[in-house]
C-alpha positions in Angstrom: 1.8 -14.5 2.6 4.1 -15.0 0.2 5.2 -12.0 -1.8 7.5 -12.0 -4.7 8.5 -9.1 -6.6 10.4 -8.7 -10.0 12.7 -6.0 -10.5 16.2 -5.0 -11.7 16.7 -3.1 -8.6 16.2 -5.6 -5.6 18.6 -3.8 -3.2 15.9 -1.2 -3.3 13.9 -3.2 -1.1 16.1 -3.8 1.5 14.4 -1.2 3.6 11.4 -3.6 3.8 13.2 -5.9 5.9 13.6 -3.5 8.5 11.0 -2.6 11.4 7.8 -4.2 11.7 7.7 -5.6 8.5 11.3 -7.3 8.9 10.1 -8.8 12.2 7.2 -10.4 10.4 9.5 -11.7 7.6 12.0 -13.2 10.6 8.7 -14.8 12.1 7.9 -16.5 9.0 4.4 -14.7 8.7 5.6 -13.3 5.2 7.6 -14.9 3.0 9.8 -12.2 0.8 11.8 -12.6 -2.1 12.8 -10.3 -4.8 13.8 -11.5 -8.3 16.2 -9.7 -10.6 14.6 -10.4 -14.2 18.0 -8.8 -15.8 19.5 -12.2 -14.7 17.1 -13.8 -17.3 17.8 -11.8 -20.3 19.1 -13.7 -23.3 21.3 -10.9 -25.0 24.6 -10.8 -24.0 24.6 -7.3 -23.1 22.0 -7.6 -20.4 20.0 -5.5 -21.7 16.0 -5.4 -20.7 14.7 -2.5 -22.5 14.5 -1.6 -26.2 13.4 1.2 -28.6 9.7 1.5 -29.4 8.2 0.2 -32.5 7.0 2.7 -34.5 9.5 5.7 -32.9 9.0 7.6 -29.7 11.1 8.8 -26.7 12.6 6.4 -24.4 13.1 2.8 -24.1 10.7 -0.3 -22.9 11.1 -3.3 -21.0 11.4 -6.3 -23.4 9.0 -8.9 -22.6 11.2 -12.0 -22.8 13.5 -11.3 -19.5 9.6 -10.7 -17.7 8.1 -13.7 -18.7 11.2 -16.1 -17.8 11.5 -14.2 -14.6 7.7 -15.2 -14.1 8.2 -18.8 -15.3 11.2 -19.0 -12.6 8.8 -17.7 -9.8 6.2 -20.3 -11.0 8.8 -23.2 -10.7 9.7 -22.1 -7.3 6.1 -22.1 -6.0 4.7 -25.1 -7.5 3.2 -24.0 -10.3 1.7 -20.9 -8.2 2.7 -17.3 -9.9 0.6 -15.5 -7.5 -2.0 -12.5 -7.9 0.2 -10.8 -10.2 0.4 -6.9 -9.9 1.5 -4.5 -12.3 2.5 -1.4 -10.9 1.2 0.9 -13.5 0.0 4.8 -13.6 -3.1 3.3 -15.7 -4.1 0.9 -13.1 -6.9 1.5 -10.7 -6.0 3.7 -7.7 -4.7 2.5 -4.7 -6.3 3.1 -1.3 -7.1 1.7 2.2 -9.8 -0.9 1.0 -7.4 -2.2 -1.9 -4.6 -3.0 0.8 -7.4 -4.8 2.8 -8.5 -6.7 -0.3 -4.7 -7.7 -1.3 -4.2 -8.6 2.3 -6.7 -11.8 1.7 -4.6 -13.2 -1.3 -1.6 -16.2 -0.1 0.7 -15.0 -2.8 1.3 -11.6 -4.4 3.7 -11.0 -7.2 4.8 -7.3 -8.2 6.3 -6.5 -11.6 8.0 -3.3 -10.7 9.3 -1.8 -14.1 11.6 1.0 -15.0 12.1 3.1 -17.9 9.6 4.5 -20.0 7.3 1.9 -19.5 6.7 -2.4 -20.6 6.0 -3.7 -23.8 2.2 -4.1 -23.7 2.4 -8.2 -24.0 3.7 -8.2 -20.4 0.1 -7.7 -19.6 -0.9 -11.1 -20.6 1.1 -12.3 -17.2 -1.1 -9.9 -15.3 -4.3 -10.3 -13.0 -4.6 -6.6 -11.6 -3.0 -2.9 -12.4 -2.7 -0.7 -9.4 -1.4 3.2 -9.4 -0.5 5.0 -6.4 -2.1 8.3 -8.0 -2.0 10.5 -10.8 1.8 11.0 -11.1 4.8 9.3 -12.6 7.7 8.0 -10.6 11.0 6.8 -12.1 10.0 3.3 -11.7 7.8 0.7 -9.8 9.8 -0.4 -7.0 8.8 2.6 -4.5 5.2 2.2 -5.7 5.7 -1.6 -5.2 7.1 -1.0 -1.6 3.8 1.7 -0.5 1.7 -0.9 -1.8 3.5 -4.0 0.2 3.8 -2.0 3.2 0.2 -1.0 3.7 -1.4 -4.3 2.8 0.7 -6.5 5.4 -0.4 -4.7 8.2 -3.9 -6.3 7.9 -2.1 -9.5 8.4 -2.5 -11.2 11.9 0.5 -10.8 14.0 2.3 -8.1 12.0 1.3 -4.9 14.1 2.0 -4.8 17.6 -1.3 -4.4 18.6 -3.7 -6.5 16.9 -6.4 -3.3 17.0 -4.3 -0.9 15.2 -4.9 -1.7 11.5 -8.7 -1.5 12.4 -8.5 1.9 14.0 -6.4 3.7 11.7 -7.5 6.6 9.4 -9.9 5.5 6.5 -10.7 2.1 8.2 -14.0 3.3 8.8 -14.1 6.2 6.2 -12.9 9.0 8.2 -9.7 10.5 9.1 -8.3 9.4 12.5 -8.6 12.1 15.5 -5.9 13.5 17.1 -4.0 11.3 19.7 -1.8 12.2 22.7 0.6 10.9 24.9 2.2 12.2 28.3 3.0 14.7 29.4 -0.7 16.2 29.6 1.1 19.8 29.5 4.1 20.2 27.2 5.3 23.5 26.8 1.8 25.1 27.5 0.0 22.7 24.7 -2.4 20.7 26.8 -4.1 17.6 26.5 -8.0 18.0 26.0 -9.3 17.5 29.7 -11.9 15.0 28.2 -9.2 12.3 27.5 -7.7 12.6 31.1 -11.0 12.0 33.2 -11.7 8.4 32.4 -14.9 8.7 31.4 -14.8 6.2 28.3 -18.5 7.1 27.1 -17.5 10.9 26.5 -14.0 9.6 25.2 -15.7 7.8 22.4 -18.0 10.4 21.8 -15.3 13.1 21.8 -12.9 10.9 19.3 -15.8 10.5 16.9 -16.4 14.3 17.0 -13.1 15.1 16.3 -12.3 12.4 13.3 -15.7 13.9 11.9 -14.4 17.4 12.4 -11.1 16.6 11.0 -12.3 15.0 7.9 -14.8 17.7 7.3 -12.1 20.3 7.4 -9.3 18.0 5.5 -11.0 15.7 3.2 -14.9 16.4 2.5 -14.9 14.0 -0.3 -14.6 11.0 2.2 -17.8 12.1 3.6 -19.8 12.1 0.5 -19.3 8.3 -0.1 -20.2 7.4 3.6 -23.4 6.2 5.4 -24.1 7.8 8.7 -25.2 6.7 11.9 -27.9 9.4 13.5 -25.2 10.1 16.2 -22.5 11.2 13.9 -25.1 13.0 11.6 -26.1 15.1 14.8 -22.2 15.4 15.5 -21.6 16.7 11.9 -24.3 19.3 12.3 -22.7 20.6 15.3 -19.5 20.9 13.4 -20.9 22.5 10.3 -23.1 25.0 12.1 -21.2 26.2 14.9 
């Protein structure tokens, strides 16, 4: 997958070159590049923002540097600008399914803005607008990194365990069950006995019930959107009425 980012703070993306994503970049699974659109401004002061027409607080990003930076990205990718994402509070809300959807693209390009927002004409470049939630960040860099991190986990050979992304919370519409490792008894806190007895069917059922219990207690809204098997309904009844 090719990932381009347009930002005036390219150094903020250095952490993405660490850990599993960094290894994926080294292996060539991900081709990652950040373009500083300040390099494409035409004014002597290197400004990328200006006052708002009609008055108002703050400064808006001007269209010219971003349009020219996008032209540069296209030229470097044989005319392909990728699936262009504007990180913006007005966009559709990002979640597990959106990450999985984005992982299906060969090329993603993020526009990470700063200041009070964008000149609206920048949206002519955009294919998708995505928000992390109902709050405002100082810029789009952190939001872009979150989206990138969650998305590339679905690419083959990025995670150490090929099943990890499929087993994560939200994959099946439920929160992940509690998990444990050795020692079996740590300061009096013991691993549930069912997980240590080697009975795979009992372990499967325990994990499903624990996942349902955690979701019911912490995110009951997820259950409203989900279709259940008969086994899940029976387990959920036990959770609700016992």
